[in-house]
C-alpha positions in Angstrom: 154.7 110.6 119.7 153.8 107.6 121.8 154.3 105.2 118.8 157.6 106.8 118.0 158.7 106.5 121.6 157.7 102.8 121.7 159.6 102.1 118.4 162.7 103.7 119.8 162.3 101.9 123.1 161.9 98.6 121.4 165.0 99.2 119.3 167.0 100.1 122.4 165.8 96.9 124.1 166.9 94.8 121.1 170.4 96.4 121.3 170.4 95.7 125.1 169.6 92.0 124.4 172.6 91.8 122.1 174.7 93.4 124.9 173.4 90.9 127.5 174.2 88.0 125.2 177.7 89.3 124.7 178.2 89.9 128.5 176.1 86.9 129.5 178.1 86.1 132.7 177.1 89.5 134.2 173.5 88.4 134.1 173.9 85.0 135.8 172.1 86.3 138.9 170.6 89.7 138.3 169.0 91.8 141.0 165.3 91.0 141.4 163.2 94.1 142.3 160.3 91.9 143.4 162.3 90.7 146.3 162.6 94.2 147.7 159.5 96.1 146.7 158.4 97.0 150.2 160.7 99.6 151.8 162.4 98.7 155.0 161.4 101.3 157.7 163.9 103.8 158.9 165.8 106.8 157.6 166.5 107.4 154.0 169.4 105.2 152.8 172.1 106.4 150.4 174.6 104.2 148.6 177.3 105.1 146.1 178.7 102.8 143.3 182.0 103.3 141.5 183.1 106.2 143.7 186.5 107.4 145.1 185.5 110.7 146.7 182.3 109.5 148.5 181.1 113.1 148.2 177.4 112.2 148.2 177.9 109.9 151.2 179.7 112.6 153.1 177.1 115.2 152.4 174.3 112.8 153.5 176.2 112.1 156.7 176.0 115.8 157.6 172.2 115.3 157.6 172.2 112.2 159.8 168.8 113.0 161.2 167.3 112.0 157.8 169.9 109.9 156.0 171.7 106.6 156.7 175.1 106.2 154.9 176.7 102.9 153.9 180.1 101.9 152.7 180.2 102.6 148.9 180.5 99.8 146.4 184.0 100.3 145.0 187.5 99.0 145.1 189.2 97.3 146.9 186.3 95.5 148.6 184.1 95.2 145.4 185.9 94.3 142.1 183.0 94.9 139.7 185.0 93.5 136.8 184.5 90.1 138.2 181.3 88.0 138.5 182.2 87.4 142.2 182.5 91.1 142.8 179.3 92.0 141.1 177.4 89.3 143.0 178.8 90.5 146.2 177.6 94.0 145.2 174.1 92.7 144.4 173.8 90.9 147.8 175.0 94.1 149.6 172.5 96.3 147.7 169.6 94.0 148.6 170.8 94.1 152.2 171.0 98.0 152.3 167.8 98.5 150.4 168.9 102.0 149.2 166.4 104.8 148.7 169.0 106.7 146.6 171.6 105.0 144.5 174.4 107.2 143.1 176.3 105.7 140.2 179.5 107.3 138.9 181.0 104.6 136.6 184.4 105.3 134.9 183.9 107.7 132.0 187.5 107.7 130.7 187.2 105.2 127.7 184.2 107.1 126.4 185.2 110.7 127.1 185.7 112.8 124.0 189.0 114.1 125.3 190.4 110.6 125.8 189.2 109.5 122.3 190.7 112.6 120.6 194.0 112.4 122.4 194.5 108.6 122.3 193.9 107.6 118.7 197.1 108.8 117.1 198.8 105.4 116.6 197.5 101.9 115.9 198.6 100.8 119.4 196.6 103.6 121.0 193.5 102.7 119.0 193.7 99.0 120.1 194.3 100.0 123.7 191.3 102.4 123.7 189.2 99.7 122.1 190.1 97.2 124.8 189.3 99.7 127.5 185.9 100.5 125.9 185.1 96.7 125.8 185.9 96.4 129.4 183.8 99.5 130.3 180.9 98.0 128.3 180.7 95.2 130.9 180.4 98.0 133.5 177.5 99.6 131.5 175.5 96.4 131.4 175.8 96.2 135.2 174.9 99.8 135.6 171.8 99.3 133.6 170.8 96.4 135.9 171.2 98.7 138.9 169.1 101.4 137.3 166.4 98.9 136.4 166.4 97.7 140.0 165.8 101.1 141.4 163.3 102.1 138.7 161.1 99.0 139.3 161.1 99.7 143.1 160.2 103.4 142.6 163.5 104.5 144.3 165.9 107.3 143.2 168.9 106.6 141.0 171.4 109.0 139.4 174.1 108.1 136.9 176.8 110.7 136.7 179.1 111.1 133.6 180.2 114.0 131.4 177.4 115.2 129.2 179.6 114.7 126.1 180.7 111.1 127.0 179.9 108.7 124.3 178.7 106.1 126.9 175.3 107.8 126.9 174.8 106.5 123.4 175.7 102.9 124.3 172.7 100.5 124.2 172.5 99.8 128.0 172.3 103.5 128.8 169.8 104.2 126.0 167.6 101.3 127.4 168.2 102.3 131.0 167.0 105.9 130.7 164.4 105.5 127.9 161.7 104.9 130.5 158.6 106.9 131.5 159.4 109.3 134.3 163.2 109.4 133.8 164.9 112.7 133.1 168.4 113.7 131.9 169.8 116.8 133.5 173.0 118.6 132.5 174.6 120.3 135.5 177.3 122.9 134.9 179.8 122.4 137.6 180.9 126.0 137.4 177.7 126.7 139.4 179.6 125.1 142.3 182.9 126.8 141.7 184.3 123.7 140.0 186.4 125.4 137.3 189.5 124.2 135.4 192.0 125.5 135.0 192.0 127.2 138.4 192.8 130.6 137.0 189.8 130.7 134.7 
């Protein structure tokens, strides 16, 4: 089992190297876990990336005796499609020194619903392909953040639909194919999140 795991892990790393070469500009100044191995004292710190609702931050703020909350890394302050925006995010992450990093990168271009609905004409196919290429740049950055937290022994969660094809992209295979990581499928109906509302 171990040999099989290592073979799969090595294959994923090779795929990731190809990704990094393709999106080389994203790795001009990656986060260095060694600079932040010793935890800064204080309450537990939570930081969200690619969020609009800030739900995790809001929940943590209700337990302010234990958690410190920080401005999430998202638009308009952080444009993660640009190298300047990603470097700004890296500097901010090193400053915050998060114990828990919550990542919810855009799932649209890799969602099965989007793929099934938007490949009916050649123009739709091209447009979806372009969006997926743009999102692959996000995935490379997400892998960097996950690696940063993993090496520092801090918590990190990436949220996307279980059926999203992004989980099969090389950066995500490499990111989560590490000892100690677990993939968990959460049914949102447990929290009364049901669509449509009358079902």
